[in-house]
BAPABA-743898 format. One record per residue (C-alpha): residue number from 0; residue in one letter; x, y negated, z. Coordinates in pm, whole numbers, plus 50000, padded with zeros to 5 digits. Layout:
# residues N
pos | code | X | Y | Z
NUM | a | X | Y | Z $
...
END
This chain:
# residues 105
pos | code | X | Y | Z
0 | x | 48966 | 24485 | 79482 $
1 | x | 48610 | 24462 | 79359 $
2 | x | 48373 | 24188 | 79463 $
3 | x | 48101 | 24287 | 79706 $
4 | x | 47739 | 24187 | 79656 $
5 | x | 47724 | 24070 | 80016 $
6 | x | 47971 | 24034 | 80298 $
7 | x | 47862 | 24226 | 80606 $
8 | x | 48019 | 24115 | 80934 $
9 | x | 47900 | 24253 | 81267 $
10 | x | 47984 | 24109 | 81608 $
11 | x | 48011 | 24380 | 81869 $
12 | x | 48113 | 24393 | 82235 $
13 | x | 48433 | 24594 | 82287 $
14 | x | 48252 | 24828 | 82527 $
15 | x | 47986 | 24914 | 82266 $
16 | x | 48252 | 24958 | 81996 $
17 | x | 48443 | 25198 | 82222 $
18 | x | 48133 | 25414 | 82272 $
19 | x | 48054 | 25414 | 81898 $
20 | x | 48408 | 25404 | 81761 $
21 | x | 48363 | 25694 | 81518 $
22 | x | 48054 | 25537 | 81362 $
23 | x | 48214 | 25190 | 81349 $
24 | x | 48523 | 25326 | 81173 $
25 | x | 48316 | 25530 | 80928 $
26 | x | 48105 | 25224 | 80835 $
27 | x | 48415 | 25007 | 80796 $
28 | x | 48572 | 25266 | 80566 $
29 | x | 48274 | 25385 | 80362 $
30 | x | 48052 | 25075 | 80353 $
31 | x | 48334 | 24818 | 80361 $
32 | x | 48172 | 24648 | 80661 $
33 | x | 48366 | 24426 | 80901 $
34 | x | 48340 | 24434 | 81279 $
35 | x | 48451 | 24156 | 81510 $
36 | x | 48500 | 24288 | 81860 $
37 | x | 48421 | 24053 | 82146 $
38 | x | 48526 | 24052 | 82510 $
39 | x | 48295 | 23839 | 82725 $
40 | x | 48156 | 23685 | 82406 $
41 | x | 48501 | 23581 | 82279 $
42 | x | 48625 | 23735 | 81950 $
43 | x | 48944 | 23930 | 82024 $
44 | x | 48994 | 24180 | 81740 $
45 | x | 48856 | 24300 | 81410 $
46 | x | 48802 | 24630 | 81234 $
47 | x | 48816 | 24666 | 80857 $
48 | x | 48898 | 24935 | 80598 $
49 | x | 49268 | 25031 | 80597 $
50 | x | 49310 | 24984 | 80218 $
51 | x | 49177 | 24631 | 80241 $
52 | x | 49403 | 24558 | 80539 $
53 | x | 49705 | 24680 | 80340 $
54 | x | 49605 | 24449 | 80052 $
55 | x | 49573 | 24160 | 80297 $
56 | x | 49913 | 24231 | 80449 $
57 | x | 50077 | 24253 | 80105 $
58 | x | 49937 | 23911 | 80017 $
59 | x | 50106 | 23767 | 80325 $
60 | x | 50444 | 23876 | 80183 $
61 | x | 50610 | 23572 | 80017 $
62 | x | 50761 | 23791 | 79741 $
63 | x | 50418 | 23929 | 79648 $
64 | x | 50263 | 23582 | 79650 $
65 | x | 50544 | 23453 | 79425 $
66 | x | 50491 | 23743 | 79184 $
67 | x | 50116 | 23672 | 79171 $
68 | x | 50182 | 23301 | 79105 $
69 | x | 50427 | 23388 | 78827 $
70 | x | 50188 | 23639 | 78669 $
71 | x | 49899 | 23395 | 78686 $
72 | x | 50114 | 23128 | 78522 $
73 | x | 50201 | 23366 | 78240 $
74 | x | 49834 | 23452 | 78198 $
75 | x | 49739 | 23082 | 78185 $
76 | x | 50014 | 23025 | 77925 $
77 | x | 49852 | 23288 | 77700 $
78 | x | 50117 | 23555 | 77751 $
79 | x | 49859 | 23821 | 77839 $
80 | x | 49708 | 24072 | 77599 $
81 | x | 49391 | 24279 | 77597 $
82 | x | 49402 | 24605 | 77792 $
83 | x | 49297 | 24804 | 77486 $
84 | x | 49600 | 24674 | 77295 $
85 | x | 49834 | 24756 | 77583 $
86 | x | 49698 | 25108 | 77621 $
87 | x | 49709 | 25181 | 77247 $
88 | x | 50086 | 25127 | 77224 $
89 | x | 50311 | 25427 | 77280 $
90 | x | 50529 | 25426 | 77587 $
91 | x | 50902 | 25380 | 77549 $
92 | x | 50984 | 25638 | 77815 $
93 | x | 51226 | 25918 | 77734 $
94 | x | 50979 | 26185 | 77838 $
95 | x | 50717 | 26259 | 77579 $
96 | x | 50449 | 26521 | 77558 $
97 | x | 50549 | 26885 | 77576 $
98 | x | 50471 | 26925 | 77206 $
99 | x | 50695 | 26630 | 77114 $
100 | x | 50981 | 26770 | 77322 $
101 | x | 50944 | 27110 | 77152 $
102 | x | 50957 | 26951 | 76806 $
103 | x | 51285 | 26780 | 76891 $
104 | x | 51443 | 27105 | 77014 $
END
């Protein structure tokens, strides 16, 4: 989830959103804009990109939040390592490259 330069939130009557639903959905998906739909001036629903909604819903899961807390604690304790170091180490999986499998045969 990258940080946005600016948060764009539009308030829109439900009737106008219904007429322009395709455009509203496209802007929410492509431009990462948010739309708050209002009925008689009262906010009743929101529209946002589906990927971001899935991230939001995952964060509401207590197991995911506990995992994030644990990972952050490990990071704060200095148990992390640079990405370059992690990526430079060979994997311990049993499947190797095709060439490596041929050499073993």
